[in-house]
C-alpha positions as CSV (number, residue, x, y, z in Angstrom):
1,M,-0.1,-0.1,0.1
2,I,2.8,2.6,0.8
3,K,4.4,1.8,-2.4
4,W,1.2,2.3,-4.1
5,I,0.5,5.7,-2.6
6,W,4.2,6.8,-3.4
7,R,3.8,5.7,-7.0
8,K,0.2,7.0,-7.6
9,I,0.0,9.9,-5.6
10,L,3.2,11.5,-3.9
11,K,5.8,11.1,-6.6
12,P,3.6,12.6,-9.5
13,F,2.6,15.4,-7.2
14,L,6.2,16.1,-6.4
15,N,7.2,15.9,-9.8
16,L,5.2,19.0,-10.7
17,F,7.4,21.0,-8.6
18,L,10.8,19.2,-8.9
19,K,12.8,18.6,-11.9
20,S,12.6,14.8,-12.9
21,K,15.6,12.6,-12.1
22,C,16.9,9.6,-14.4
23,P,15.9,6.5,-12.5
24,L,19.3,5.1,-13.3
25,C,21.7,7.8,-12.1
26,D,19.5,10.6,-10.7
27,R,21.0,13.2,-13.3
28,P,18.4,15.6,-14.4
29,A,16.1,14.1,-17.3
30,K,13.7,15.7,-19.7
31,S,11.8,12.4,-20.2
32,E,12.2,9.0,-18.2
33,L,15.9,8.9,-18.7
34,C,18.7,11.1,-19.1
35,L,20.6,11.2,-22.4
36,Y,23.8,9.7,-21.1
37,C,21.8,6.5,-19.7
38,E,19.9,6.3,-22.8
39,R,23.0,6.2,-24.8
40,Q,24.5,3.6,-22.5
41,L,21.2,1.4,-22.9
42,F,21.4,1.6,-26.7
43,R,24.9,-0.2,-26.4
44,S,23.1,-3.4,-25.8
45,Q,20.8,-3.2,-28.7
46,F,21.3,-5.8,-31.5
47,P,22.7,-4.5,-34.7
48,G,19.8,-3.4,-37.1
49,G,17.5,-2.8,-34.3
50,G,16.7,-6.3,-33.0
51,Y,17.0,-9.8,-33.7
52,Q,14.4,-12.8,-34.5
53,F,15.4,-16.1,-33.3
54,P,13.9,-18.5,-35.8
55,A,11.6,-21.3,-34.3
56,E,7.9,-22.5,-34.9
57,V,6.9,-19.5,-33.0
58,P,9.6,-16.8,-33.8
59,V,11.0,-14.7,-30.9
60,F,11.9,-11.1,-31.7
61,V,14.5,-9.5,-29.1
62,W,15.7,-5.7,-28.9
63,G,18.9,-6.4,-27.1
64,E,21.3,-8.5,-25.3
65,Y,20.7,-8.9,-21.5
66,R,24.1,-7.3,-20.2
67,G,25.3,-3.8,-19.0
68,S,23.2,-0.9,-18.7
69,L,20.2,-3.0,-20.0
70,K,20.6,-5.6,-17.5
71,G,20.7,-2.9,-14.9
72,A,17.7,-1.2,-16.1
73,I,15.6,-4.2,-16.1
74,A,16.9,-5.0,-12.5
75,A,16.0,-1.3,-11.3
76,L,12.5,-1.8,-13.1
77,K,11.7,-5.2,-11.4
78,Y,13.5,-5.1,-8.0
79,N,13.9,-1.2,-7.4
80,D,10.3,-0.2,-7.9
81,R,11.1,1.9,-11.2
82,P,8.0,1.0,-13.3
83,E,8.6,4.1,-15.3
84,L,11.5,2.4,-17.0
85,A,9.0,0.2,-19.0
86,K,7.8,3.0,-20.9
87,P,10.9,3.7,-22.8
88,L,11.9,0.0,-23.1
89,G,8.5,-1.1,-24.4
90,Y,8.7,2.0,-26.7
91,W,11.9,1.1,-28.2
92,L,10.9,-2.6,-28.6
93,A,7.8,-1.5,-30.5
94,E,10.0,0.9,-32.6
95,A,12.6,-1.9,-33.5
96,W,9.8,-4.4,-34.2
97,L,7.9,-2.0,-36.4
98,N,11.0,-1.3,-38.4
99,S,11.8,-5.2,-39.0
100,P,10.8,-7.5,-41.7
101,E,9.0,-9.4,-38.8
102,S,6.4,-7.0,-38.0
103,I,3.8,-8.4,-40.5
104,V,1.1,-9.6,-38.0
105,D,-1.9,-7.2,-38.3
106,R,-5.0,-7.4,-36.3
107,A,-2.9,-9.4,-33.5
108,I,-3.8,-9.2,-29.9
109,V,-0.8,-8.5,-27.1
110,V,-0.8,-10.6,-24.3
111,P,1.8,-10.0,-21.5
112,I,3.3,-13.2,-19.6
113,P,1.4,-12.8,-16.4
114,M,2.7,-13.2,-12.9
115,H,1.2,-15.2,-9.9
116,Q,-1.0,-13.1,-7.8
117,K,1.2,-13.5,-4.7
118,K,4.3,-12.3,-6.5
119,L,2.2,-9.3,-8.1
120,K,0.9,-8.3,-4.9
121,E,4.5,-8.1,-3.4
122,R,6.0,-6.2,-6.4
123,G,2.9,-4.0,-7.1
124,F,3.0,-4.5,-10.9
125,N,3.9,-6.9,-13.7
126,Q,6.6,-5.7,-15.6
127,A,5.8,-7.6,-18.8
128,E,2.4,-5.9,-18.8
129,L,3.8,-2.3,-18.5
130,L,6.2,-3.1,-21.5
131,A,3.3,-4.5,-23.5
132,K,1.1,-1.5,-22.7
133,S,3.9,0.9,-24.0
134,F,4.6,-1.4,-27.2
135,C,0.7,-1.2,-27.8
136,Q,0.7,2.6,-27.5
137,L,3.3,2.8,-30.5
138,T,2.0,-0.1,-32.5
139,G,-1.7,0.5,-32.0
140,L,-2.3,-3.2,-31.5
141,P,-4.9,-3.8,-28.6
142,L,-3.7,-5.2,-25.2
143,Q,-5.5,-8.1,-23.5
144,R,-4.1,-7.9,-19.9
145,Q,-6.4,-11.1,-19.0
146,G,-5.5,-13.4,-21.7
147,L,-3.6,-15.7,-19.6
148,E,-3.3,-16.5,-15.8
149,R,-0.6,-17.8,-13.8
150,I,-1.8,-20.5,-11.5
151,K,1.5,-21.9,-10.2
152,Q,3.9,-19.9,-8.2
153,T,7.3,-20.9,-9.6
154,E,10.9,-20.5,-8.0
155,A,13.1,-18.2,-9.6
156,L,14.4,-19.9,-13.0
157,Y,17.8,-18.1,-13.1
158,G,20.5,-20.5,-12.6
159,L,18.3,-23.6,-13.4
160,S,19.1,-26.0,-16.2
161,K,16.9,-26.2,-19.1
162,E,15.1,-29.3,-18.1
163,K,14.6,-28.0,-14.7
164,R,13.1,-24.7,-16.0
165,Q,10.8,-26.7,-18.4
166,E,9.7,-29.0,-15.3
167,T,9.1,-25.7,-13.0
168,V,6.8,-23.9,-15.5
169,K,4.8,-27.1,-16.6
170,D,1.3,-26.3,-16.2
171,A,2.0,-22.9,-14.9
172,F,-0.7,-21.2,-17.0
173,L,-4.3,-21.4,-17.7
174,L,-6.3,-19.3,-20.4
175,G,-7.2,-15.9,-18.8
176,K,-10.8,-15.1,-18.3
177,A,-11.0,-12.6,-21.2
178,F,-10.3,-15.6,-23.7
179,R,-12.5,-18.2,-21.7
180,R,-15.6,-16.0,-22.3
181,R,-15.3,-15.9,-26.1
182,R,-13.5,-17.5,-29.2
183,V,-10.5,-16.0,-30.2
184,K,-10.1,-15.8,-33.8
185,R,-7.0,-13.3,-34.0
186,P,-3.5,-14.3,-33.5
187,V,-1.6,-13.3,-30.3
188,L,1.8,-11.8,-29.6
189,L,3.3,-12.6,-26.3
190,V,5.5,-10.0,-24.5
191,D,8.0,-10.6,-21.7
192,D,10.8,-9.0,-20.5
193,I,13.6,-11.3,-20.5
194,Y,14.0,-14.2,-23.0
195,T,16.5,-17.2,-22.0
196,T,15.7,-20.8,-22.7
197,G,12.1,-20.2,-23.7
198,S,10.8,-22.5,-21.1
199,T,8.3,-19.7,-19.8
200,V,7.0,-18.7,-23.2
201,N,6.6,-22.2,-24.5
202,A,4.5,-23.2,-21.5
203,A,2.3,-20.1,-22.3
204,I,2.3,-21.1,-26.0
205,A,1.2,-24.4,-25.2
206,T,-1.7,-23.3,-23.1
207,L,-3.0,-21.0,-25.9
208,K,-2.6,-23.6,-28.6
209,K,-4.7,-26.0,-26.5
210,A,-7.3,-23.6,-26.6
211,G,-7.1,-23.2,-30.3
212,I,-5.4,-19.7,-30.2
213,K,-2.6,-19.2,-32.6
214,V,0.7,-17.5,-31.1
215,A,2.3,-15.5,-34.2
216,G,5.5,-14.4,-32.0
217,V,7.1,-13.6,-28.9
218,L,8.7,-10.1,-27.9
219,A,11.0,-9.3,-25.3
220,I,13.3,-6.4,-24.4
221,A,16.5,-8.6,-23.6
222,T,17.9,-12.2,-24.2
223,T,20.7,-14.0,-22.6
224,K,21.0,-16.0,-25.8
225,K,23.4,-15.3,-28.7
226,P,22.3,-14.9,-32.2
227,A,23.3,-17.9,-34.3
228,G,26.5,-17.2,-36.0
229,S,26.9,-13.8,-34.4
230,D,30.1,-12.2,-33.4
231,Y,28.3,-9.3,-31.6
232,N,30.5,-8.5,-28.5
233,S,30.5,-4.7,-28.6
């Protein structure tokens, strides 16, 4: 409750009288980020704007999970900086729109959901905030309740691919928005970090079981290296 009051009431009120500060370095900022941190974040972006990992359901990712981008995602999730999702989601949308992969029209954007207990603790779902910003630029509709997470899973970081798959198995149900009607339009899933794909694959399986086509997955960062890439900058 205290976090909610600060984020929704006190912080916006103070911003009317104080100059905005960059959430990553406390420098003065005209928008969500100062120019220095913005430049540092773009150092993690893949050449060409983004990279699509080929698969049955293609995955489009903005940048590599390292350096300033890794720090920004950590600040977003663990340091109560939800405002960082706005520029990150916008950059993801901009890169996707400028790529050959953005051929899906009339798609519904669905964020990977959090378990209710974890959502209550954090106060927001970072994937939903990224998806909201993504939709503001693309014009695609956002469906927050396309999926429901019914299984509270342990942190996947450091787990093997097999253990990740076991952990997220049966973690999702079709959300109440999709249970109420037949969904004919394709879905784009949005998450913050793409690692082994275990989480998004579990979500895809849930949607496919209901006859819903998943046209692609979008994420702001990945720990995976593009095949044949010598990107090390």
